[in-house]
C-alpha positions in Angstrom: 0.0 0.0 0.0 2.7 2.4 1.1 4.7 1.6 -2.1 1.7 2.4 -4.2 1.2 5.8 -2.4 4.9 6.7 -2.8 4.8 5.9 -6.5 1.6 8.0 -6.9 3.3 11.0 -5.1 6.4 10.6 -7.2 4.3 10.7 -10.3 2.5 13.9 -9.1 5.8 15.6 -8.2 7.3 14.8 -11.6 4.3 16.3 -13.3 4.2 19.5 -11.2 7.4 21.2 -12.5 6.6 20.4 -16.1 3.1 22.0 -15.8 4.6 25.1 -14.0 7.4 25.4 -16.4 5.1 25.3 -19.4 3.4 28.6 -18.2 5.2 31.5 -19.7 5.3 34.6 -17.5 3.0 37.3 -19.0 4.7 40.1 -20.9 5.1 43.4 -19.0 4.1 46.8 -20.4 7.3 47.5 -22.3 7.5 44.1 -23.9 3.8 44.2 -24.8 4.3 47.6 -26.5 7.3 46.5 -28.4 5.5 43.4 -29.7 2.4 45.4 -30.6 4.4 47.8 -32.8 6.5 45.0 -34.2 9.9 46.6 -33.7 12.4 47.6 -31.0 13.2 51.3 -31.0 16.9 51.7 -30.3 18.5 55.1 -29.6 21.8 55.1 -31.6 24.9 57.3 -32.1 25.0 60.0 -34.7 28.4 58.6 -35.7 31.3 57.0 -33.8 33.2 54.6 -35.9 33.3 51.1 -34.4 30.7 51.9 -31.7 27.8 53.1 -33.8 27.5 54.9 -37.2 25.4 54.5 -40.3 27.2 52.8 -43.2 27.0 53.7 -46.9 23.5 52.2 -47.0 22.4 54.1 -43.9 22.4 50.9 -41.8 23.8 51.4 -38.3 26.9 49.3 -37.6 29.1 49.0 -34.5 29.3 47.4 -31.1 26.3 49.3 -29.7 23.9 48.6 -32.6 24.8 44.9 -32.4 23.9 44.8 -28.7 20.5 46.3 -29.7 20.2 43.7 -32.5 20.9 40.9 -29.9 18.0 42.2 -27.8 15.7 42.4 -30.8 16.6 38.8 -31.7 15.9 37.6 -28.2 12.5 39.2 -28.4 11.4 38.4 -32.0 13.9 35.8 -33.1 14.7 38.3 -35.9 17.4 40.9 -35.5 16.0 42.9 -38.4 12.9 44.0 -36.5 14.6 47.1 -35.2 14.4 50.8 -35.8 17.4 53.1 -35.0 17.0 56.7 -34.0 20.2 58.8 -34.0 20.5 60.7 -30.8 23.0 63.4 -29.6 24.4 63.5 -26.1 21.8 66.1 -25.2 18.7 64.3 -26.7 19.4 60.7 -25.6 18.0 61.0 -22.0 14.8 62.9 -23.0 14.2 60.4 -25.9 14.3 57.6 -23.4 12.3 59.3 -20.7 9.5 60.2 -23.2 9.3 56.8 -24.6 10.5 57.8 -28.1 13.0 54.9 -27.8 12.8 51.6 -25.8 16.6 51.5 -25.1 19.6 53.7 -25.7 22.8 52.1 -26.9 25.3 54.8 -27.8 28.5 55.1 -25.7 26.4 56.0 -22.6 28.3 56.4 -19.3 26.6 55.0 -16.2 26.5 57.6 -13.5 24.6 58.0 -10.2 22.8 61.2 -11.3 21.5 59.6 -14.5 20.3 56.5 -12.6 18.9 58.2 -9.5 17.7 61.6 -10.8 17.0 61.0 -14.4 15.0 57.8 -13.8 17.2 55.5 -15.9 18.4 52.0 -15.4 21.7 50.8 -16.8 22.7 47.4 -17.9 26.0 45.5 -17.6 29.0 47.5 -18.7 29.6 46.7 -22.4 32.9 48.8 -22.6 35.2 50.0 -19.8 36.6 53.3 -21.0 38.1 56.5 -19.7 38.3 60.1 -21.0 41.5 61.2 -22.8 42.9 63.9 -25.1 44.0 64.1 -28.7 46.4 66.8 -29.9 48.2 67.8 -33.0 51.6 66.2 -33.2 53.1 69.5 -34.4 52.2 71.0 -30.9 54.8 68.7 -29.3 52.6 68.0 -26.3 53.4 64.8 -24.4 51.2 65.1 -21.3 47.8 66.7 -20.8 49.0 69.1 -18.1 50.9 70.9 -20.9 47.5 72.1 -22.1 47.5 74.6 -19.2 46.2 77.9 -20.6 44.9 76.2 -23.8 41.5 75.5 -25.3 39.9 72.1 -25.3 36.9 71.0 -27.4 34.2 69.0 -25.7 30.6 68.0 -26.4 27.6 69.4 -24.5 25.4 67.0 -22.5 28.2 64.5 -21.9 30.3 63.6 -18.9 33.3 65.0 -20.7 32.7 68.6 -19.9 32.4 68.0 -16.1 35.4 65.6 -16.1 37.5 68.2 -17.8 36.6 70.9 -15.2 37.3 68.4 -12.3 40.6 67.4 -13.8 41.8 71.0 -14.3 40.8 71.9 -10.8 42.6 68.9 -9.3 45.8 69.7 -11.2 45.6 73.4 -10.5 45.7 74.3 -14.2 43.4 76.5 -16.4 41.8 75.2 -19.6 39.1 76.9 -21.7 36.4 74.5 -22.8 35.0 75.1 -26.2 31.6 73.3 -26.0 29.6 72.1 -29.0 26.1 70.5 -29.2 27.3 67.9 -31.8 30.4 65.7 -31.7 30.9 66.4 -35.3 31.1 70.2 -34.7 33.7 69.6 -31.9 35.8 67.4 -34.3 35.7 70.0 -37.0 36.8 72.7 -34.6 39.7 70.6 -33.5 40.8 69.8 -37.0 40.7 73.5 -37.9 42.8 74.4 -34.9 40.1 76.3 -33.1 41.1 74.3 -30.0 44.4 72.8 -28.8 42.9 69.4 -28.0 39.7 67.4 -28.3 38.7 65.5 -25.1 36.5 62.4 -25.4 36.4 58.8 -24.2 39.8 57.3 -25.2 38.2 54.5 -27.3 36.2 57.1 -29.3 39.4 59.1 -29.8 41.0 56.0 -31.3 38.0 55.7 -33.6 38.1 59.4 -34.5 41.9 59.3 -35.2 41.5 56.4 -37.6 39.0 58.5 -39.6 41.3 61.5 -40.1 43.0 62.1 -43.4 46.5 61.8 -41.8 46.1 59.9 -38.5 49.9 60.1 -37.9 49.6 63.9 -37.5 47.6 63.4 -34.3 48.6 61.9 -31.0 46.4 60.5 -28.3 48.0 61.4 -25.0 48.6 58.7 -22.3 46.5 60.5 -19.7 43.2 59.0 -18.8 41.2 61.3 -16.5 38.0 59.5 -15.6 36.2 56.2 -15.4 33.6 55.7 -18.1 31.6 52.5 -17.8 29.7 52.5 -21.1 26.4 50.7 -20.9 23.0 50.5 -22.5 20.1 52.2 -20.7 16.3 51.9 -20.3 13.6 53.8 -18.3 13.0 52.7 -14.7 9.7 51.1 -13.8 9.6 47.8 -15.7 11.5 45.1 -14.0 10.9 42.5 -16.7 12.3 44.8 -19.4 15.3 45.5 -17.2 15.9 41.7 -16.8 15.6 41.1 -20.6 18.1 43.9 -21.3 20.6 42.8 -18.7 20.4 39.0 -19.3 20.8 39.4 -23.1 24.1 41.2 -22.5 25.1 38.6 -20.0 24.2 35.8 -22.5 26.7 37.3 -25.0 29.4 37.4 -22.4 28.6 33.8 -21.2 28.6 32.6 -24.8 32.2 33.8 -25.3 33.2 32.2 -22.0 31.6 28.9 -23.0 33.0 28.9 -26.5 29.6 29.4 -28.2 29.9 31.4 -31.4 27.6 32.6 -34.2 28.9 29.8 -36.4 28.7 26.9 -34.0 25.6 27.8 -31.9 23.5 25.3 -33.7 26.0 22.5 -33.3 26.4 23.5 -29.6 22.7 22.6 -29.1 24.0 19.1 -28.8 26.6 19.9 -26.2 26.7 17.9 -23.0 27.8 20.9 -21.0 24.9 21.8 -18.7 25.9 25.5 -18.8 25.8 25.6 -22.6 22.5 23.7 -22.6 20.9 26.2 -20.2 22.3 29.2 -22.2 20.9 27.9 -25.5 17.5 26.9 -24.1 18.0 23.1 -24.5 17.2 22.7 -20.8 15.5 24.9 -18.3 12.8 27.5 -18.7 14.8 30.7 -18.5 13.3 32.2 -21.6 9.7 31.7 -20.5 10.7 33.3 -17.1 11.3 36.4 -19.2 8.2 36.0 -21.3 10.6 35.0 -24.2 11.1 31.9 -26.3 13.3 29.2 -24.7 15.9 29.9 -27.5 16.1 33.6 -26.7 19.9 33.6 -26.1 20.5 31.2 -29.0 18.7 33.6 -31.3 20.7 36.6 -30.0 24.0 34.7 -30.5 23.0 33.5 -33.9 22.2 37.1 -34.9 25.4 38.9 -33.8 27.8 36.4 -32.3 29.2 36.4 -28.7 30.7 39.5 -27.1 34.2 38.8 -28.3 33.1 38.4 -31.9 31.2 41.7 -31.7 34.3 43.4 -30.2 36.7 42.1 -32.8 34.4 42.7 -35.7 34.0 46.4 -35.0 36.8 47.7 -32.8 39.4 44.9 -32.4 43.0 44.6 -33.4 42.3 43.8 -37.1 40.1 46.9 -37.6 41.2 50.4 -38.4 40.5 51.3 -34.8 42.8 48.5 -33.5 41.8 48.3 -29.8 43.2 45.6 -27.5 40.7 43.8 -25.3 42.4 45.0 -22.1 39.8 45.6 -19.3 37.1 44.5 -21.8 38.4 40.9 -21.8 36.7 38.1 -19.9 37.4 37.9 -16.1 39.4 34.7 -16.6 41.6 36.4 -19.2 42.6 39.4 -17.2 39.6 41.6 -17.9 36.6 42.8 -16.1 33.8 41.1 -18.0 31.9 38.8 -15.7 28.4 37.4 -16.1 26.4 35.6 -13.5 25.5 32.0 -14.3 22.2 31.0 -16.0 20.8 28.4 -13.6 
């Protein structure tokens, strides 16, 4: 009798997780709105080579657009269901606050005031950066402190202007900021010698230098004057949307760590590694817990590759920008990229 009861209970317990797991969490307000309009609205850069810029066909290319495409693929299974809106440093926060865009991915620094006062939520850091300076080689400037008494071009609405003022105060020097609404205007002013230096995130300076007619005529100084954790951002108030954004980025990082690539993702569906199987949706119900398909991460990886592939494709050593991974390498390769496990 007892044996029969135990068997019956065991059968019920086996059935319960399956029934519960089969129930997908209902979509929240943001995901519902995105599905209703059929596209993800992504706030993009007006033009920073490698990080985000329209190509000759007007299609946004770069590290940030690919992060947005990964989120789109996680939602729809199709990275093409995306609409980019080019935003300046000044317009990106209002565009997000007003609902004009669903997410901003355009070299956006995570700061306390933006998160606490502006009502934004930031995802995992997608690029660890710091503000630097570019100067004309002919000026024979080796260190940023030699800019004392000089003029420095910066963009309005960015952290660069404040960082410049703080750095000058700390070093007891005087610099005159020349502030522009558009990055492109600041670049033109620097190129026409209206300012002695242009100050921007060091990675963007490398991208900018590579686009100049004679890159060798310009020097990026070794001084880095700030911390600039570049992330993607959303509006506060929708925890599910926050989870989808964060875990899609984490999935791209985990994919690199586990050796899952754009090319081998389908083959890796047959992997015996439990971590890989959970990442790709072969086991577990992590997609449905986000109101997404079980293959949400698989779809994201198939669309754009893992984090390392995205990095090397747009800004890595074999690109004109030629950046080393450095801090943007995986935690087990000397970098800071670290993703929580999917389990």
